[in-house]
N, C-alpha and C positions, 0 to 999 in steps of 0.2 A: 245782514246776509249779502255778500256780496255775489256776482260773476262764479262759477267752478269748472276749474280744466281738468278735466277727467282724460287719464290717457290708456286704450284698451291694445292690449299685446294679445294677438292672434297670430298664432305658433300652432308646427308640430310638437309633437315631446317625443325623447329617447326612451324607451320601455325601461325601466328599474334600474333608471341610469342620473341620480341625483346632482352629479357632477358633472356630466355632458349636459344637463337639462340646464346646471346652473351656468355654465360655459356658452349655453345658447343665449339665454336672459343678457350675459354681459353683454354681445356682441348687440342685439337687439335695444337694450337700453344707451348703449351708445350712441346710436341713430335721433334718440329725445334729445331735441337741442333747445328747444322752444319750454320756457317755462311751463309745469305743469302743477296742479294741487294733489294729485294720484293716480299713482299705474297702479291696473289692477292686471293679474296674470289668473293662468287657467286654472279650474278645480285639480288638486294633486299635482300641482305644474312641478313638480320635482320626480317625480317618475310615470303619470300615465295612471289609469285607471284600474289600479293593480288588485288582489286581494291575498295578496303575497304580502300581507304585513310583516310577520314576522323577519321577513329577510330585510325589510327597505325602512319600514319605520324608523321614526327619528325620535328625540326627546327637545323639551324647551332649550337647552343648552348644548343644540347640535349645530351641524354645517349651516344646515340650509336655512333656519332664523338667524348665525352669526349673520350669514349674507344680507340678509333680510334687512338687517341691522345695515349693512356698511352701506349697503342701494341705497336703504332710504336717504341716511347720511350725504351720497355721493348725491342725487337727484334734490337733493332740499324740499323733496315732498313723502305723502304717505305711500307706501308698496302692502300692496295686500292679493293674496290668492290663497289657494287651501292646501295641507301636503299630511302626512301620516306622521300623525302622532299618537307614541307610547307612553301611557302616563298611571300609574300604581296599577301593573298591568293590566292594563285594556287599550284597545287602540281604538283612535281618533281622526274621522273625516273632517279636520278643524283651518278651517278660514282663519291667519293671520292678519290683522291689521298696523301695522309697523310702524309706527312716526318715525322724523328724522332726531327726537331728539333722544331716542335707543326705547321709550316706552311703547308699548302694546298691548289691545285686546282681544279678547277669541271668540271664533264663534264655532261648535261644534255641529256637526251637519244634522238634522232632526227630521229627514224624510231617507232612508238608507234603503237603497235602491234595492230589491229583496231580487227581482231580474236575474242580477247577475248575483245574488247572496251576499251582498253587502251588511246584509242587518247579522249575517252569522260571522263575521270577522270585523265588525266594527260598530261599539257603544255610540248608542246615538247620541246627542244631545238633548236643553229642556227648555230653551232660552233666548228670548229673539237676542240678537245685538245692533245697538243702535247708536251710534256714534256722532259727533259731530264734527266739523269740519268748516272752519273759515264759517262759522254759522249754519250749514247745509246739515240737518238730520237724517243722516245715514243709515239704511237695514242692508246691510250685504247676507245674502243668505249663496243656500247652493244648489247647484244640479236641479236636480228631482225634487227642490224643493219646488221650485216653479211650478207644479201640479197643483199643490195645494194656497187656494185662497183665501181657507182658513187662516192660515200659519201668517200668509204674506200680510193679511189686510193689515189697512193704515187706517190702526185701531189699537189705543193700549192692553197689551195682554196683563193678566193677573199677576204675574207672576215678574213685570216690567217694572224702573222706578224709571218713573215719567212723572211730569210736574202738571199732564193732562189725568184726568178725573176719567175713574172707565165713563167708556161714551162713544162718540164718533169721530173727536175732535181728528185730524193727521198728528203723528206721530212722526212721522220722517219727511223728507223732501222729494228724496231719490234711494233707489229698490237697486239693489243688486244682486245682479248671476250670474256667477263665476260657473264653468260646465267645463264636462265633455260630456255631449249630449250627441250621439252618432245618430249618421245618414239617415239609414231608417226612418227614424222620427224626426226629419228635421220641421217639417211643416209644424208639427205641436210645437215646436220651440218657437219658431216664429209668432205665430199666433195667439201663443199664452203671454210672450212679453207684449205684444200690444195690446191683450187685455187690461194686465196689471196694470199698467201703463192708468189708461183709461178709466177701469174703477176706483186706482187710488187717486188717482191728479196727483199725479208725482212723475215726475224722468225715472227709467230707466231701464240700465244699462245691464246687459246681456254678453256675455265674454267667455266664447266659443275656443277651443281648440282644433285644427286641422292633420288633417296626415293621417294615419293609422298605424292602430297599438297591436303590442305585442298577441294580444286574443285575434288580429285579422279584420279588428271591425274601423270602419271607415268613419271620417270625420270631417264636414262640409265650413266646421266653421258656421257663419253667421253671425258676427259679431254687431249688433247696434247699440244705437240708443237714442230713446224713443223719448218725445216730451208728453205732456200730460194730454194732450190732444189725441194722442195713439199717432202722431205723426212721424218719422227718423230724422233726427238728428244728426246722422250717420251710419250707411253702412258702409262696411269695410268688408271687400269682394270675399263671393266663396272661395277657396282653396285658396288663399294668398295670403302668406306669412308679412305681415304688418304690425306697426306699431302708427294709431291714430289718436288725435289729441282731440276733441268735442270740448264744449264751451255750454255749462248750463247756465238759463237764464233764467234769475233772479223776479228780474219785473214781469216774466211769463209768468214763470209759476205763482206769482202773486196775485195777479191781474186778473191770472183764471181761475184760482177760487175763490176771486171774491168775486166775481159776476157769477160765477156757478159752481153755490156751494153746495153740492150735491149731498156731502159725506150730512149733510141737516136733516137731510128724510130716509137716513139709513138706518139697517133696525136693528135692536140691541138685542147681543148677545153675549157670551161668555166664551170664554176658549178652555177647553181644562186638559191641561198638558200631561199624558198619561208617559210614564216608563221613567 
C-alpha cells in the first residue's frame, strides 16, 4: 500500500440540470493538473438533492455514466460521486465508483433522508461497498449515512465478502462521505466526520456542496480530509468553489494502528440489515 492522492471537488450545483452540471465539472476538472488517484464529486452531482425522480433520473447506460467513463480516462484516475439512477422501475441515490478502464462498482445509499421524503421516492441499498485502490481499502457512503455509526463501523457485516472473519479487524482504511449537507446542520457534519475518523482509526473524507438549491436550501461546504488521529489533513474554505488534492499517508495509518490497536478491545456484535 502506497500513499494515496485524493481530489475533492467542492462546488455549487445547478438545479435539475445534468448537462449544465457536467459542463461545470468539465471546467473544474481542467484545473486539476497534478496526478491524482481519485476525484470525488458531491451527492447527486448532476441534479442537486431533488425528489423529482421521474423527470431527472438516468439509467446506467445514460449520459452521466458515459461522462464519468470519459473523465476517468482523461484524468487517468477513479471518479466517484452519486446521481439518481432508475433501474427496474425503482429509483436509487447511487454512488458510482468509475475506474479509468471503464469498469465500475456502485453503492446505493442505505439511509434515506426521511425529513426530505427521500424514503418516499427512492429505494435504499442493503450492502456496503468496499473497494480497493492502490492497496487502500475504501468504503464510500452517502450523506445521511454519516449519522449511523453502526453502518459505518470498521468491521465486517454479515453480507460482505471480506477475507476477514466476523470480528473487529479493520476492513477499510478510508471512509468517504459525499453529501448535500445543509447549513442549519453544519455543526453535526463537522463533528461527526471527526468522530468517524477517531472511532474507526481510519482516514475520513467528507465532501459537501456549496450554494443554494432549487428549494432555497443553503450549503456551506465544509469539505475536509481527516486523519486517524482526528486531525485535519485539509480543509476547503467554506463557500469556496475549489478542487483540493490531499495525500493520505500509508505509514501514518499503519503506525497508528500498530501503536494504538483500539479495535482489539471493541465489542462484538452483528448488524441486521432490514429492507
